[in-house]
C-alpha positions as CSV (number, residue, x, y, z in Angstrom):
1,M,-156.0,97.3,174.6
2,D,-156.9,94.2,176.4
3,G,-155.5,90.8,175.5
4,R,-158.2,89.9,173.1
5,E,-157.8,93.1,171.1
6,Q,-154.1,92.6,171.0
7,E,-154.6,89.1,169.5
8,L,-156.9,90.5,166.9
9,V,-154.4,93.2,165.9
10,L,-151.7,90.5,165.6
11,I,-153.8,88.4,163.4
12,W,-154.8,91.4,161.2
13,R,-151.1,92.4,160.8
14,A,-150.2,88.8,159.9
15,E,-153.0,88.5,157.4
16,A,-152.0,91.8,155.7
17,D,-148.3,91.2,155.6
18,I,-148.3,87.5,154.8
19,G,-150.9,88.0,152.0
20,N,-148.9,90.9,150.6
21,G,-145.3,89.7,150.8
22,G,-145.0,86.4,152.8
23,I,-144.0,85.4,156.3
24,L,-140.6,87.0,155.9
25,Q,-142.3,90.4,155.4
26,F,-144.3,89.9,158.6
27,V,-141.3,88.9,160.6
28,C,-139.2,91.9,159.2
29,N,-142.0,94.4,159.9
30,W,-143.2,93.2,163.4
31,G,-140.3,91.1,164.7
32,L,-139.7,87.6,165.8
33,P,-141.6,87.9,169.1
34,A,-144.7,88.8,167.2
35,A,-144.2,85.7,164.9
36,E,-143.7,83.5,167.9
37,R,-146.9,84.8,169.5
38,L,-148.7,84.0,166.3
39,V,-147.7,80.3,166.2
40,P,-150.5,79.0,168.5
41,F,-153.1,80.4,166.2
């Protein structure tokens, strides 16, 4: 996947996990590096 597609997947994962169980669920499922990449959005 190119960079744009990777960003969209990250946003989709965040939306699904945060909507379902909160930010802690997102961090536990995908790790702190993913959460840190999400911050600029």
